[in-house]
C-alpha positions as CSV (number, residue, x, y, z in Angstrom):
1,R,-54.2,-11.2,24.0
2,I,-52.2,-12.8,21.0
3,G,-48.7,-11.3,20.5
4,H,-47.7,-10.3,16.9
5,Y,-46.7,-13.0,14.8
6,D,-45.8,-13.3,11.0
7,T,-48.0,-14.9,8.8
8,V,-49.6,-14.7,5.1
9,R,-52.9,-13.3,3.8
10,R,-54.6,-13.2,0.7
11,R,-55.8,-9.9,-0.9
12,K,-59.0,-9.4,-2.5
13,D,-57.2,-9.4,-5.9
14,G,-56.0,-13.1,-4.9
15,G,-52.5,-11.9,-4.4
16,L,-50.7,-12.9,-1.1
17,V,-49.2,-10.5,1.4
18,E,-46.9,-11.2,4.2
19,V,-48.2,-9.3,7.4
20,S,-47.5,-9.1,11.1
21,L,-50.5,-9.8,13.1
22,T,-51.8,-8.8,16.5
23,I,-55.1,-9.8,18.0
24,S,-56.2,-8.1,21.3
25,P,-59.4,-8.3,23.3
26,I,-61.9,-5.7,23.4
27,R,-63.8,-5.3,27.0
28,D,-66.9,-3.5,27.9
29,A,-67.2,-1.4,31.4
30,R,-67.6,-4.6,33.3
31,G,-64.4,-6.1,31.7
32,T,-66.2,-8.5,29.7
33,I,-64.8,-9.5,26.4
34,V,-67.2,-8.4,23.8
35,G,-64.9,-8.4,20.7
36,A,-61.4,-8.7,19.2
37,S,-59.3,-6.3,17.8
38,K,-57.1,-7.4,14.9
39,I,-54.3,-5.3,13.4
40,A,-52.3,-6.7,10.4
41,R,-49.2,-4.6,9.3
42,S,-47.5,-5.4,6.0
43,I,-44.1,-6.5,6.2
44,G,-43.2,-6.8,2.5
45,E,-40.3,-4.4,2.8
46,R,-39.1,-5.7,5.8
47,R,-38.7,-9.4,4.2
48,L,-37.0,-7.9,1.2
49,W,-34.6,-6.0,3.4
50,E,-33.9,-9.4,5.3
51,K,-33.2,-11.2,2.2
52,Q,-30.9,-8.6,0.9
53,Q,-29.1,-8.3,4.3
54,T,-28.6,-12.2,4.1
55,L,-27.1,-12.0,0.7
56,L,-24.8,-9.2,1.7
57,L,-23.6,-11.2,4.9
58,L,-23.0,-14.1,2.6
59,E,-21.1,-11.9,0.1
60,L,-19.1,-10.4,3.0
61,S,-18.2,-13.9,4.3
62,H,-16.9,-14.8,1.0
63,R,-14.8,-11.8,0.7
64,V,-13.4,-12.0,4.0
65,K,-12.3,-15.6,3.4
66,N,-10.7,-14.6,0.2
67,T,-8.9,-11.7,1.7
68,L,-7.9,-14.0,4.6
69,A,-6.5,-16.5,2.3
70,I,-4.4,-13.9,0.4
71,I,-3.1,-12.5,3.6
72,Q,-2.1,-16.1,4.6
73,T,-0.3,-16.5,1.3
74,L,1.3,-12.9,1.8
75,A,2.5,-14.1,5.3
76,R,3.9,-17.5,4.2
77,Q,5.8,-16.3,1.2
78,T,7.1,-13.3,3.0
79,G,8.4,-15.2,6.1
80,H,9.8,-17.9,3.8
81,R,12.1,-15.3,2.0
82,A,12.7,-12.9,4.9
83,A,16.2,-13.0,6.5
84,S,14.9,-11.7,10.1
85,I,11.8,-10.5,12.0
86,K,12.4,-7.0,11.1
87,E,12.7,-7.6,7.1
88,F,9.5,-9.7,7.7
89,L,7.5,-7.2,9.5
90,A,8.5,-4.3,7.1
91,K,7.5,-6.3,3.9
92,F,4.4,-7.7,5.2
93,Q,3.1,-4.5,6.3
94,A,4.0,-2.8,3.0
95,R,2.2,-5.5,1.3
96,L,-0.7,-5.3,3.5
97,A,-0.8,-1.4,3.0
98,A,-0.8,-2.0,-0.6
99,M,-4.0,-4.3,-0.4
100,A,-5.7,-1.8,1.9
101,A,-5.3,0.9,-0.7
102,A,-7.0,-1.4,-3.2
103,H,-9.8,-2.2,-0.7
104,D,-10.5,1.4,-0.3
105,Q,-10.9,2.0,-4.0
106,L,-13.2,-1.0,-4.2
107,A,-15.2,0.1,-1.1
108,L,-15.7,3.4,-2.8
109,A,-17.1,1.5,-5.9
110,E,-19.3,-0.6,-3.7
111,W,-16.9,-3.8,-4.9
112,K,-18.3,-3.7,-8.2
113,S,-15.5,-2.5,-10.3
114,V,-12.6,0.0,-10.3
115,T,-10.9,1.9,-12.9
116,L,-7.2,1.1,-13.7
117,V,-6.0,4.6,-13.1
118,D,-7.2,4.6,-9.7
119,I,-5.5,1.3,-8.9
120,V,-2.3,2.6,-10.5
121,R,-2.3,5.8,-8.6
122,D,-2.7,4.1,-5.2
123,A,-0.3,1.4,-5.9
124,L,2.5,3.6,-7.0
125,R,2.0,6.6,-4.4
126,P,4.0,5.2,-1.5
127,H,7.1,4.8,-3.7
128,E,7.0,8.1,-5.4
129,D,9.6,9.6,-2.6
130,G,12.7,7.5,-3.7
131,P,15.8,8.4,-5.5
132,G,14.3,7.8,-8.9
133,R,10.9,8.7,-10.4
134,F,8.1,7.4,-12.3
135,V,6.8,8.5,-15.6
136,V,3.3,7.3,-16.3
137,A,2.1,7.7,-19.7
138,S,-1.2,7.6,-21.3
139,L,-3.6,4.6,-19.6
140,P,-6.6,3.1,-20.9
141,T,-9.6,4.2,-18.8
142,V,-10.9,0.6,-18.0
143,W,-12.8,-1.1,-15.2
144,L,-11.3,-3.9,-13.3
145,E,-13.3,-6.7,-11.5
146,P,-12.3,-6.9,-7.9
147,S,-10.1,-9.8,-7.8
148,L,-8.1,-8.6,-10.5
149,A,-7.9,-5.1,-9.2
150,L,-6.3,-6.6,-5.9
151,N,-3.9,-8.9,-7.7
152,L,-2.8,-5.9,-10.0
153,A,-2.4,-3.6,-7.0
154,L,0.1,-6.3,-5.3
155,V,1.8,-6.8,-8.5
156,L,2.7,-3.2,-9.1
157,H,3.7,-2.8,-5.3
158,E,6.1,-5.6,-5.8
159,L,7.7,-4.4,-9.2
160,A,7.9,-0.7,-7.4
161,T,9.6,-2.3,-4.4
162,N,12.1,-4.3,-6.5
163,A,12.9,-1.2,-8.4
164,R,13.6,0.8,-5.3
165,L,15.8,-2.0,-4.0
166,Y,17.7,-3.2,-7.0
167,G,16.5,-1.5,-10.0
168,A,15.9,1.9,-11.7
169,L,14.5,3.7,-8.7
170,S,17.4,3.1,-6.5
171,R,19.4,5.8,-8.5
172,P,18.7,9.4,-8.9
173,E,19.1,9.2,-12.6
174,G,16.8,6.2,-12.9
175,H,13.1,6.2,-13.7
176,V,10.1,3.8,-14.6
177,E,7.9,4.3,-17.5
178,L,4.4,2.8,-17.3
179,H,2.0,3.0,-20.3
180,G,-0.6,0.9,-21.7
181,D,-3.7,0.6,-24.3
182,R,-6.7,-1.4,-25.1
183,H,-6.3,-4.4,-27.4
184,D,-9.7,-5.9,-28.3
185,D,-11.2,-7.1,-25.0
186,A,-8.1,-6.8,-23.2
187,F,-5.6,-4.4,-22.0
188,W,-1.8,-4.1,-21.8
189,L,0.6,-2.4,-19.5
190,V,4.3,-2.2,-20.1
191,W,6.5,-1.5,-17.1
192,R,10.0,-0.1,-18.3
193,E,13.0,0.7,-16.2
194,T,15.9,2.6,-17.2
195,G,18.8,4.4,-15.6
196,G,19.4,1.7,-12.8
197,P,22.2,-0.7,-12.1
198,P,22.9,-2.7,-15.5
199,I,21.5,-6.3,-15.4
200,L,24.2,-8.6,-16.3
201,E,22.1,-11.7,-16.4
202,T,18.7,-13.0,-16.0
203,P,17.9,-13.8,-12.3
204,A,18.2,-17.6,-11.5
205,R,14.7,-17.3,-9.6
206,T,11.9,-14.8,-9.5
207,G,11.0,-13.2,-6.2
208,F,7.7,-13.4,-4.4
209,G,6.2,-10.5,-6.4
210,M,7.3,-11.8,-9.8
211,G,5.7,-15.4,-9.0
212,L,2.4,-13.6,-7.9
213,L,2.5,-11.8,-11.1
214,A,2.9,-14.8,-13.2
215,G,0.6,-17.0,-11.5
216,A,-2.2,-14.9,-10.2
217,I,-2.6,-12.8,-13.7
218,A,-2.1,-15.7,-15.8
219,Q,-3.9,-18.4,-13.9
220,Q,-6.7,-16.7,-12.3
221,H,-7.4,-14.3,-15.0
222,G,-6.3,-15.5,-18.2
223,G,-3.8,-12.8,-18.8
224,H,-0.3,-13.1,-20.2
225,V,3.0,-11.9,-18.5
226,H,6.5,-11.5,-20.2
227,F,9.6,-10.4,-18.5
228,D,12.5,-9.0,-20.5
229,W,15.6,-8.7,-18.4
230,R,17.6,-6.2,-20.5
231,R,21.0,-4.8,-19.6
232,E,19.5,-1.3,-19.2
233,G,16.6,-2.5,-17.2
234,L,13.6,-4.7,-16.5
235,V,10.8,-4.5,-19.2
236,C,7.6,-6.3,-18.0
237,T,4.5,-6.6,-20.3
238,M,1.1,-7.6,-18.9
239,L,-2.0,-8.3,-20.9
240,M,-5.2,-8.6,-19.0
241,P,-9.1,-8.8,-19.5
242,I,-11.2,-5.9,-19.6
243,L,-14.5,-5.7,-17.7
244,S,-16.0,-2.7,-19.3
245,P,-13.8,-0.7,-21.9
246,V,-14.3,3.1,-22.0
247,S,-12.4,5.6,-23.7
248,S,-8.4,6.5,-22.8
249,S,-7.2,9.1,-20.5
250,L,-4.1,10.7,-19.4
251,W,-2.6,10.4,-15.9
């Protein structure tokens, strides 16, 4: 008896087919071998599935490494600026939660693309219970590739966190307006704070979130970021590439 093994056979039309082959002896009543039984099962679909599985594992490994790199950066920058372990844990966990929300949206979209509206909604949801409030105007319905969606989610989280601690969302009369539109093959977002503590001078240095915003959006995605530290509140304008523009929608 020969156990099954994988090999290649040629069809009558000349094409090749991958098969799993098994050969067993055929015996007569006295136990004498009088022939052989050969069974060939096509394994083309299994081979295709195995190749797809290999590609998925490679892609998963790549994404995990990228995610770990982002987490390492978050941990390093958060620890560098935190005054205590308690502050570090609070800020680090909040940033991980913002990443997790974006990951959930990308998982639902099979890591192909996700809409701007979904990223904005999930990024701002944890900050909606503060003294101030959000006013989200018309947003363009555009699709973001995964890395841009993750970076934008973190950026919005940082802007909202800073607004709650020091800006418009720290006061009941304060609010943040966020609106955007398409511009050729890109889209822009404007974050406008009003009603918060007056800004007397431009900050001497930007925080972690602002550095992430200027660095990741500009360098990794070819976007443009502009900060306008007005007395009545911060105005941040972001211009970013569009993966696949669609029509506009209200949220």
